[in-house]
C-alpha positions as a LaTeX table, in Angstrom:
\begin{tabular}{lrrr}
\hline
Residue & $x$ (\AA) & $y$ (\AA) & $z$ (\AA) \\
\hline
Met1 & 0.00 & 0.00 & 0.00 \\
Lys2 & 2.80 & 2.37 & 0.93 \\
Lys3 & 4.56 & 1.63 & $-2.38$ \\
Phe4 & 1.33 & 2.31 & $-4.28$ \\
Val5 & 0.91 & 5.70 & $-2.55$ \\
Val6 & 4.50 & 6.63 & $-3.42$ \\
Val7 & 3.96 & 5.73 & $-7.08$ \\
Val8 & 0.70 & 7.71 & $-7.24$ \\
Leu9 & 2.33 & 10.75 & $-5.63$ \\
Leu10 & 5.30 & 10.48 & $-8.03$ \\
Ile11 & 2.98 & 10.33 & $-11.05$ \\
Leu12 & 0.96 & 13.32 & $-9.77$ \\
Phe13 & 4.19 & 15.25 & $-9.24$ \\
Val14 & 5.40 & 14.52 & $-12.80$ \\
Leu15 & 2.02 & 15.47 & $-14.27$ \\
Ser16 & 1.89 & 18.70 & $-12.30$ \\
Leu17 & 5.48 & 19.53 & $-13.35$ \\
Asn18 & 4.61 & 18.91 & $-17.00$ \\
Ser19 & 1.58 & 21.15 & $-16.62$ \\
Val20 & 3.69 & 23.97 & $-15.19$ \\
Leu21 & 6.31 & 23.64 & $-17.91$ \\
Ala22 & 3.68 & 23.48 & $-20.66$ \\
Gln23 & 2.34 & 26.89 & $-19.60$ \\
Gly24 & 5.64 & 28.51 & $-20.60$ \\
Met25 & 6.23 & 26.45 & $-23.74$ \\
Arg26 & 5.56 & 27.49 & $-27.30$ \\
Lys27 & 3.40 & 25.24 & $-29.41$ \\
Pro28 & 4.94 & 23.72 & $-32.56$ \\
Gln29 & 4.18 & 25.77 & $-35.66$ \\
Phe30 & 4.10 & 25.31 & $-39.42$ \\
Glu31 & 5.43 & 28.19 & $-41.54$ \\
Val32 & 5.32 & 29.13 & $-45.23$ \\
Phe33 & 7.35 & 31.92 & $-46.84$ \\
Ala34 & 7.81 & 33.55 & $-50.23$ \\
Gly35 & 10.16 & 36.27 & $-51.41$ \\
Val36 & 13.26 & 36.96 & $-53.46$ \\
Gly37 & 16.75 & 35.51 & $-53.70$ \\
Ile38 & 19.61 & 37.91 & $-54.53$ \\
Pro39 & 22.76 & 36.35 & $-56.06$ \\
Leu40 & 26.01 & 37.34 & $-54.32$ \\
Gly41 & 28.70 & 34.98 & $-55.58$ \\
Pro42 & 30.68 & 33.61 & $-57.22$ \\
Glu43 & 31.22 & 36.30 & $-59.84$ \\
Glu44 & 29.57 & 34.35 & $-62.68$ \\
Phe45 & 26.47 & 33.71 & $-60.60$ \\
Lys46 & 26.17 & 37.35 & $-59.48$ \\
Asp47 & 26.76 & 38.76 & $-62.97$ \\
Tyr48 & 24.73 & 36.37 & $-65.11$ \\
Tyr49 & 21.67 & 35.53 & $-63.01$ \\
Lys50 & 18.81 & 37.83 & $-62.11$ \\
Val51 & 17.12 & 38.24 & $-58.73$ \\
Gly52 & 15.10 & 35.07 & $-58.29$ \\
Phe53 & 12.12 & 33.56 & $-56.52$ \\
Ser54 & 12.47 & 32.05 & $-53.04$ \\
Gly55 & 9.86 & 29.80 & $-51.41$ \\
His56 & 10.10 & 27.99 & $-48.07$ \\
Ala57 & 8.13 & 25.68 & $-45.78$ \\
Gln58 & 9.21 & 24.95 & $-42.20$ \\
Tyr59 & 8.06 & 23.03 & $-39.16$ \\
Val60 & 9.33 & 24.36 & $-35.84$ \\
Leu61 & 9.47 & 22.55 & $-32.51$ \\
Phe62 & 10.23 & 24.39 & $-29.26$ \\
Pro63 & 12.20 & 22.42 & $-26.64$ \\
Ser64 & 12.32 & 25.65 & $-24.64$ \\
Pro65 & 10.34 & 28.91 & $-24.87$ \\
Lys66 & 13.28 & 30.79 & $-26.41$ \\
Leu67 & 14.67 & 28.14 & $-28.76$ \\
Gly68 & 13.13 & 26.59 & $-31.87$ \\
Ile69 & 14.33 & 23.51 & $-33.77$ \\
Val70 & 13.57 & 24.02 & $-37.47$ \\
Phe71 & 12.96 & 21.38 & $-40.15$ \\
Gly72 & 12.77 & 23.09 & $-43.51$ \\
Ala73 & 12.49 & 22.73 & $-47.26$ \\
Ala74 & 13.04 & 25.47 & $-49.83$ \\
Tyr75 & 12.95 & 26.09 & $-53.57$ \\
Glu76 & 15.03 & 28.82 & $-55.20$ \\
Arg77 & 14.96 & 29.68 & $-58.92$ \\
Phe78 & 17.14 & 32.18 & $-60.78$ \\
Thr79 & 16.75 & 33.20 & $-64.44$ \\
Phe80 & 19.85 & 33.49 & $-66.60$ \\
Asn81 & 20.55 & 37.06 & $-67.72$ \\
Gly82 & 20.87 & 36.40 & $-71.43$ \\
Asp83 & 21.06 & 40.10 & $-72.31$ \\
Lys84 & 24.11 & 40.56 & $-70.08$ \\
Ala85 & 25.82 & 37.48 & $-71.52$ \\
Leu86 & 25.06 & 38.59 & $-75.07$ \\
Glu87 & 26.45 & 42.04 & $-74.35$ \\
Asp88 & 29.71 & 40.50 & $-73.12$ \\
Ile89 & 30.19 & 38.26 & $-76.16$ \\
Thr90 & 29.11 & 40.86 & $-78.76$ \\
Pro91 & 32.72 & 41.81 & $-79.65$ \\
Phe92 & 33.45 & 38.15 & $-80.42$ \\
Leu93 & 30.25 & 37.80 & $-82.45$ \\
Asn94 & 31.17 & 40.88 & $-84.48$ \\
Leu95 & 34.62 & 39.42 & $-85.04$ \\
Ile96 & 33.21 & 36.23 & $-86.58$ \\
Gly97 & 30.52 & 38.09 & $-88.54$ \\
Val98 & 27.45 & 37.09 & $-86.49$ \\
Asp99 & 24.74 & 39.68 & $-85.88$ \\
Pro100 & 24.04 & 39.77 & $-82.09$ \\
Asn101 & 20.38 & 40.46 & $-82.89$ \\
Asp102 & 20.15 & 36.96 & $-84.33$ \\
Val103 & 21.38 & 35.35 & $-81.10$ \\
Glu104 & 19.40 & 34.61 & $-77.93$ \\
Ile105 & 20.64 & 32.98 & $-74.71$ \\
Thr106 & 18.14 & 31.64 & $-72.15$ \\
Gly107 & 18.45 & 29.49 & $-69.05$ \\
Asn108 & 17.88 & 29.14 & $-65.32$ \\
Ala109 & 19.37 & 27.75 & $-62.14$ \\
Ser110 & 17.35 & 26.14 & $-59.37$ \\
Val111 & 18.00 & 24.82 & $-55.86$ \\
Ile112 & 15.89 & 22.38 & $-53.87$ \\
Glu113 & 17.03 & 22.56 & $-50.28$ \\
Leu114 & 16.43 & 20.37 & $-47.22$ \\
Gly115 & 17.70 & 21.51 & $-43.84$ \\
Val116 & 17.70 & 21.28 & $-40.05$ \\
Gly117 & 18.52 & 24.26 & $-37.88$ \\
Ile118 & 17.98 & 26.29 & $-34.73$ \\
Arg119 & 16.16 & 29.55 & $-34.04$ \\
Pro120 & 17.10 & 31.27 & $-30.76$ \\
Tyr121 & 14.77 & 34.12 & $-29.73$ \\
Leu122 & 16.40 & 37.21 & $-28.23$ \\
Thr123 & 13.22 & 38.82 & $-26.90$ \\
Pro124 & 11.10 & 37.81 & $-23.88$ \\
Val125 & 8.50 & 35.12 & $-24.50$ \\
Glu126 & 5.64 & 37.43 & $-23.51$ \\
Ala127 & 6.66 & 40.17 & $-25.99$ \\
Asn128 & 4.28 & 40.65 & $-28.93$ \\
Asn129 & 7.08 & 41.40 & $-31.37$ \\
Gln130 & 9.76 & 38.72 & $-31.33$ \\
Phe131 & 13.30 & 38.98 & $-32.75$ \\
Phe132 & 15.21 & 35.80 & $-33.55$ \\
Leu133 & 18.44 & 34.55 & $-35.09$ \\
Phe134 & 18.59 & 31.60 & $-37.45$ \\
Gly135 & 21.13 & 28.93 & $-38.37$ \\
Met136 & 20.74 & 25.80 & $-40.50$ \\
Val137 & 22.72 & 22.97 & $-42.08$ \\
Thr138 & 21.38 & 22.21 & $-45.56$ \\
Tyr139 & 21.60 & 19.63 & $-48.32$ \\
Asn140 & 21.02 & 21.10 & $-51.77$ \\
Phe141 & 19.95 & 19.62 & $-55.10$ \\
Leu142 & 21.26 & 21.96 & $-57.82$ \\
Lys143 & 20.27 & 22.24 & $-61.47$ \\
Asp144 & 21.76 & 24.69 & $-63.96$ \\
Lys145 & 21.04 & 24.87 & $-67.68$ \\
Ala146 & 21.23 & 27.29 & $-70.62$ \\
Asp147 & 20.39 & 27.25 & $-74.35$ \\
Leu148 & 21.64 & 29.34 & $-77.25$ \\
Ser149 & 19.39 & 30.10 & $-80.22$ \\
Tyr150 & 20.66 & 31.38 & $-83.59$ \\
Leu151 & 18.44 & 31.96 & $-86.61$ \\
Gly152 & 15.76 & 29.61 & $-85.32$ \\
Gln153 & 18.15 & 26.80 & $-84.34$ \\
Ser154 & 18.65 & 26.04 & $-80.65$ \\
Glu155 & 21.58 & 24.32 & $-78.98$ \\
Asn156 & 22.08 & 23.39 & $-75.34$ \\
Ile157 & 25.17 & 25.12 & $-73.90$ \\
Trp158 & 25.18 & 23.30 & $-70.59$ \\
Asp159 & 22.88 & 21.18 & $-68.44$ \\
Glu160 & 24.32 & 20.31 & $-65.04$ \\
Asp161 & 23.05 & 18.63 & $-61.89$ \\
Asp162 & 24.86 & 18.54 & $-58.56$ \\
Asn163 & 24.22 & 17.81 & $-54.88$ \\
Lys164 & 26.07 & 19.85 & $-52.24$ \\
Val165 & 25.90 & 20.60 & $-48.52$ \\
Gly166 & 25.57 & 24.16 & $-47.27$ \\
Leu167 & 24.85 & 26.50 & $-44.41$ \\
Ala168 & 22.28 & 29.22 & $-43.82$ \\
Ala169 & 22.33 & 32.06 & $-41.28$ \\
Gly170 & 20.17 & 35.08 & $-40.69$ \\
Ala171 & 17.63 & 36.86 & $-38.52$ \\
Gly172 & 13.98 & 37.83 & $-38.51$ \\
Phe173 & 10.94 & 39.27 & $-36.77$ \\
Glu174 & 7.77 & 37.47 & $-35.70$ \\
Phe175 & 4.60 & 39.26 & $-34.64$ \\
Pro176 & 0.93 & 38.26 & $-34.20$ \\
Ala177 & $-1.68$ & 38.84 & $-36.91$ \\
Gly178 & $-4.62$ & 37.32 & $-35.06$ \\
Thr179 & $-5.32$ & 34.76 & $-32.40$ \\
Ser180 & $-3.74$ & 31.82 & $-34.25$ \\
Ile181 & $-1.50$ & 33.31 & $-36.95$ \\
Asn182 & 1.86 & 35.06 & $-36.73$ \\
Val183 & 3.60 & 37.00 & $-39.48$ \\
Ile184 & 7.33 & 36.40 & $-39.98$ \\
Ile185 & 9.79 & 38.51 & $-41.98$ \\
Gln186 & 13.33 & 37.20 & $-42.30$ \\
Gly187 & 16.58 & 37.64 & $-44.17$ \\
Ile188 & 18.88 & 34.65 & $-44.59$ \\
Phe189 & 22.33 & 34.30 & $-46.15$ \\
Arg190 & 22.76 & 30.93 & $-47.85$ \\
Phe191 & 26.07 & 29.27 & $-48.63$ \\
Ile192 & 26.29 & 26.20 & $-50.89$ \\
Phe193 & 29.75 & 24.65 & $-51.04$ \\
Thr194 & 30.12 & 24.32 & $-54.79$ \\
Glu195 & 33.60 & 23.84 & $-56.20$ \\
Ser196 & 35.95 & 26.19 & $-58.01$ \\
Tyr197 & 37.79 & 25.25 & $-61.20$ \\
Lys198 & 40.40 & 26.61 & $-63.61$ \\
Asp199 & 40.16 & 26.87 & $-67.38$ \\
Glu200 & 42.95 & 26.02 & $-69.81$ \\
Tyr201 & 44.42 & 29.51 & $-69.33$ \\
Gly202 & 44.66 & 29.12 & $-65.56$ \\
Asp203 & 41.81 & 31.53 & $-64.78$ \\
Lys204 & 39.80 & 30.52 & $-61.72$ \\
Tyr205 & 36.01 & 30.31 & $-61.76$ \\
Gly206 & 33.28 & 29.13 & $-59.43$ \\
Gly207 & 33.57 & 28.61 & $-55.69$ \\
Thr208 & 30.97 & 28.73 & $-52.94$ \\
Thr209 & 27.56 & 29.77 & $-54.22$ \\
Thr210 & 26.07 & 32.49 & $-52.02$ \\
Phe211 & 22.82 & 34.42 & $-52.10$ \\
Val212 & 20.57 & 36.20 & $-49.65$ \\
Gly213 & 16.89 & 35.42 & $-49.34$ \\
Ile214 & 14.45 & 38.09 & $-48.14$ \\
Thr215 & 11.09 & 36.50 & $-47.44$ \\
Gly216 & 7.83 & 37.07 & $-45.61$ \\
Gly217 & 5.30 & 34.50 & $-44.48$ \\
Val218 & 2.89 & 33.23 & $-41.89$ \\
Ala219 & 3.12 & 30.78 & $-39.02$ \\
Phe220 & 0.14 & 28.65 & $-37.97$ \\
\hline
\end{tabular}
């Protein structure tokens, strides 16, 4: 009987402790974002790709009121700047007698990203407007392709696929937009550890792919 009473009291103590802790805990939340991705490097990526689309979905668990564990997926797409590329090769086209107006270069680069990260909050739990930092380890599925068209004939210049690890770091704000929805605005720098290479003349190209994503979304 004494042992039974001890077990019951222990269970009641654990349940009451869980109840107290739960009052200060954040509930898990699902988040969706959309915005823009701005190419930063390497030089070829920054010069020859336009500002792109950035879309994200995340699920966040809170082991403590001021720390979130983030499981995320993202899709980034950048359009090749064919006008810029054509401008740079126009002297060569003139040299070989090709009218640049007869040439068109199109293409795009895309990234599908899976990641796990942390989100520490720097503001008190009870504050309406929350400020947080963000860090994530990512695995990225890359695709990059471009086509050249001349007088109605099209030829693929390159079509590449690659898988690389990366990191993401940034910060954001979260504030309520109702009883069950929060709005989140964040900026995140993304680093994908792509390789550099040298051409036959010894010039170096490539290196870590970097871009910044500026997105806004909602958390449920």
